[in-house]
C-alpha positions in Angstrom: -38.3 85.3 -55.9 -37.3 87.0 -52.6 -36.5 84.8 -49.6 -37.3 86.4 -46.2 -35.3 85.3 -43.2 -37.1 85.9 -39.9 -35.3 87.0 -36.7 -36.1 83.6 -35.2 -34.4 81.8 -38.1 -31.4 84.1 -37.7 -31.1 83.3 -34.0 -31.5 79.5 -34.6 -28.9 79.6 -37.3 -26.5 81.5 -35.1 -27.1 79.1 -32.2 -26.4 76.1 -34.5 -23.2 77.8 -35.8 -22.0 78.5 -32.3 -22.6 74.9 -31.2 -20.8 73.4 -34.2 -17.9 75.9 -33.7 -17.5 75.0 -30.0 -17.5 71.3 -30.8 -14.8 71.7 -33.5 -12.7 73.9 -31.1 -12.9 71.3 -28.3 -12.0 68.5 -30.8 -9.0 70.5 -32.1 -7.7 71.2 -28.6 -5.7 68.8 -26.5 -7.3 68.7 -23.1 -5.3 66.9 -20.4 -5.8 66.5 -16.7 -2.5 66.0 -14.9 -2.6 66.0 -11.1 -4.9 68.9 -10.2 -4.3 71.0 -13.3 -6.3 71.0 -16.5 -4.2 72.0 -19.5 -5.3 72.9 -23.0 -2.7 72.5 -25.7 -0.1 72.3 -22.8 -1.2 75.6 -21.3 -2.7 75.8 -17.8 -6.5 76.3 -18.0 -7.8 75.7 -14.5 -7.5 73.5 -11.4 -9.6 70.5 -10.7 -9.1 69.1 -7.2 -10.4 65.7 -6.0 -11.6 64.5 -2.6 -13.3 61.3 -1.4 -12.7 57.6 -1.7 -11.5 55.4 -4.6 -15.1 54.4 -5.4 -16.6 57.9 -5.4 -14.7 61.2 -5.7 -16.0 64.8 -5.5 -14.4 67.5 -7.6 -13.8 71.2 -7.2 -13.1 73.5 -10.2 -10.7 76.4 -9.2 -9.1 79.2 -11.1 -5.3 79.0 -11.3 -5.1 81.3 -8.3 -7.4 79.0 -6.2 -10.7 80.9 -6.5 -13.6 78.4 -6.3 -15.7 78.2 -9.5 -17.7 75.0 -9.2 -18.3 71.9 -7.0 -19.3 68.5 -8.4 -20.7 66.0 -5.9 -20.9 62.3 -7.0 -23.9 60.2 -6.5 -24.6 56.5 -7.0 -28.2 55.3 -7.7 -29.3 51.6 -8.1 -32.5 50.9 -9.9 -34.8 47.9 -9.0 -33.8 46.3 -12.3 -30.2 46.0 -11.0 -28.8 48.9 -13.2 -26.4 51.2 -11.4 -25.7 54.8 -12.5 -23.1 57.3 -11.3 -23.9 61.0 -11.8 -22.6 64.3 -10.5 -24.5 67.3 -9.3 -22.7 70.5 -10.0 -23.1 74.0 -8.4 -21.3 77.1 -9.7 -20.2 80.0 -7.6 -21.1 82.7 -6.9 -24.4 82.5 -8.9 -25.6 79.1 -7.7 -26.2 77.7 -11.3 -26.7 73.9 -11.3 -26.1 71.1 -13.7 -26.1 67.3 -13.6 -23.8 65.0 -15.6 -23.8 61.2 -15.9 -20.5 59.4 -15.8 -19.9 57.8 -19.2 -16.4 56.3 -18.7 -13.8 55.3 -16.2 -12.2 58.7 -16.0 -14.8 61.3 -15.0 -12.1 64.0 -14.4 -11.2 63.9 -18.1 -14.9 63.8 -19.1 -15.6 66.8 -17.0 -12.5 68.7 -18.2 -13.4 68.2 -21.8 -17.0 69.4 -21.2 -15.7 72.5 -19.4 -13.3 73.4 -22.2 -15.9 72.7 -24.9 -18.4 75.1 -23.4 -15.7 77.7 -22.5 -16.6 77.8 -18.8 -13.3 79.5 -18.2 -11.9 82.4 -20.2 -8.5 84.0 -19.6 -8.2 82.1 -16.3 -11.5 83.4 -14.9 -15.2 82.1 -14.9 -17.0 83.0 -18.1 -20.7 83.7 -17.5 -21.7 82.8 -21.1 -19.8 79.6 -20.9 -21.4 78.6 -17.6 -24.8 79.3 -19.2 -23.9 77.0 -22.1 -22.7 74.3 -19.7 -25.8 74.4 -17.5 -28.0 74.3 -20.6 -26.1 71.3 -22.1 -26.4 69.4 -18.8 -29.7 70.7 -17.7 -31.5 67.4 -17.4 -32.2 66.5 -13.8 -30.8 63.0 -13.6 -31.8 62.8 -9.9 -35.4 63.3 -10.8 -35.2 61.0 -13.9 -33.8 58.1 -11.8 -36.4 58.6 -9.1 -39.2 58.4 -11.6 -37.6 55.4 -13.2 -37.4 53.7 -9.8 -41.1 54.3 -9.2 -42.0 53.0 -12.7 -40.0 49.8 -12.3 -41.4 49.2 -8.8 -44.9 49.4 -10.3 -44.1 47.3 -13.4 -45.7 43.9 -13.7 -43.5 40.9 -14.8 -44.0 39.7 -18.3 -46.2 36.6 -18.6 -45.9 34.3 -21.7 -46.1 30.7 -22.9 -42.9 28.9 -23.9 -42.6 26.2 -26.5 -43.5 22.8 -25.1 -40.6 20.4 -25.5 -38.4 18.0 -23.6 -35.7 20.0 -21.7 -33.0 17.4 -22.3 -29.5 18.6 -23.1 -28.3 22.1 -23.9 -30.1 24.4 -26.3 -28.3 25.0 -29.6 -27.9 28.2 -31.7 -28.0 27.7 -35.5 -28.3 30.1 -38.4 -31.0 29.0 -40.9 -29.9 30.0 -44.4 -33.4 29.5 -45.8 -35.1 31.9 -43.4 -32.0 34.0 -42.7 -32.7 33.8 -39.0 -30.7 32.6 -36.0 -32.7 29.9 -34.3 -32.6 28.6 -30.7 -33.2 24.9 -30.8 -34.0 22.3 -28.1 -35.5 18.8 -28.5 -35.4 19.4 -32.3 -37.8 22.3 -31.9 -37.3 26.0 -32.6 -38.0 27.5 -29.2 -36.9 31.1 -30.1 -34.7 33.3 -32.2 -31.8 35.6 -31.7 -32.5 38.9 -33.4 -29.9 41.6 -33.9 -30.9 45.0 -32.4 -27.6 46.9 -33.1 -24.0 46.2 -33.7 -21.9 49.4 -33.8 -19.4 51.4 -31.8 -18.2 48.4 -29.9 -21.6 47.2 -28.7 -23.5 44.1 -29.8 -27.1 44.1 -28.7 -29.4 41.1 -29.4 -33.1 40.3 -28.6 -34.2 36.8 -27.5 -37.6 36.4 -29.3 -40.2 33.7 -29.0 -41.6 32.1 -32.2 -44.7 34.2 -31.8 -42.6 37.4 -32.0 -42.6 38.3 -28.3 -39.2 39.7 -27.0 -38.4 38.1 -23.6 -34.8 39.3 -23.1 -32.2 41.7 -24.4 -28.5 40.8 -24.4 -26.0 43.7 -24.3 -22.4 42.7 -25.1 -19.3 44.9 -25.1 -18.2 43.5 -28.5 -15.0 45.5 -28.7 -13.8 43.7 -25.6 -15.2 40.3 -26.5 -13.6 40.0 -29.8 -10.2 41.7 -29.0 -7.1 39.5 -29.4 -6.4 37.4 -26.4 -9.8 38.0 -24.8 -10.8 35.6 -22.1 -13.6 36.2 -19.6 -16.0 38.9 -20.9 -18.9 40.3 -19.0 -22.3 41.2 -20.4 -25.7 42.1 -19.1 -29.1 40.8 -20.0 -32.5 42.3 -19.4 -34.9 39.5 -18.5 -38.4 40.7 -18.9 -40.0 38.0 -16.9 -38.6 39.6 -13.7 -37.8 43.1 -15.2 -34.2 42.8 -14.0 -30.7 43.0 -15.6 -28.8 39.8 -15.0 -25.0 40.3 -15.1 -23.1 37.3 -16.6 -19.7 36.4 -18.0 -18.5 34.0 -20.7 -15.2 32.9 -22.2 -14.7 34.0 -25.8 -16.4 36.4 -28.1 -19.9 37.4 -29.0 -20.9 33.9 -29.9 -19.9 32.6 -26.5 -21.9 35.3 -24.7 -24.9 34.4 -26.8 -24.6 30.7 -26.0 -24.2 31.5 -22.3 -27.2 33.8 -22.3 -29.4 31.2 -24.0 -28.4 28.4 -21.6 -29.0 30.7 -18.7 -32.5 31.5 -19.9 -33.4 27.9 -20.6 -32.0 26.6 -17.2 -33.7 29.5 -15.3 -37.1 28.7 -16.8 -37.2 32.0 -18.7 -37.1 30.4 -22.2 
């Protein structure tokens, strides 16, 4: 049997190979931002200057001889559900190519430097057109338009309406694991008023749904588990999406994941959400 490989398949395979190769190269290299200089394996790669306030900085990518390559302007957007996002709009010179990148950690300069190196935006100290093209394709999603659409959708969303379990609201609600049903129950007045259902628990994040007995999810609790369960942890923060008002409620608790769950349940009960 003869297997025929089409030109499209060849191109797709080549693109996949290049993407994997670039990722492996970036992982193998040691990218460091020290002062205004990006170094790769301790060798100067480019300059990355900063301007602005402590809360929001703008960045300019320069060659080592101070030729401007790219400007990155920071933006903060707050959605009606109380979520806040920081993203950067980038423009390359002289071609005017654009890209938008969301901030994913505390150190955006490092995040940006690693992305620039991974996509080979610079080569031999000068802008690399092929690398700039890869970078703008990798970060081609228009976050500004995405957040504007999400804002409009949330403004038009109707609060979730539902019936809670009738019971006497005396004393705190308890959380207990039922070995027979293998479910984590929320109990008040000796009645099961809801369940805690695991959504995900990986990469340092513990996410749980608060579910009514009829199966309706009324809230989602997002806990930074790596911080909550680290040795010596005290106050931890978490956020909870409450679907009755379509908003994230920011809370804190003392202890680990269990303490955050208990705090979330009490907050929902006392607030009339559960």
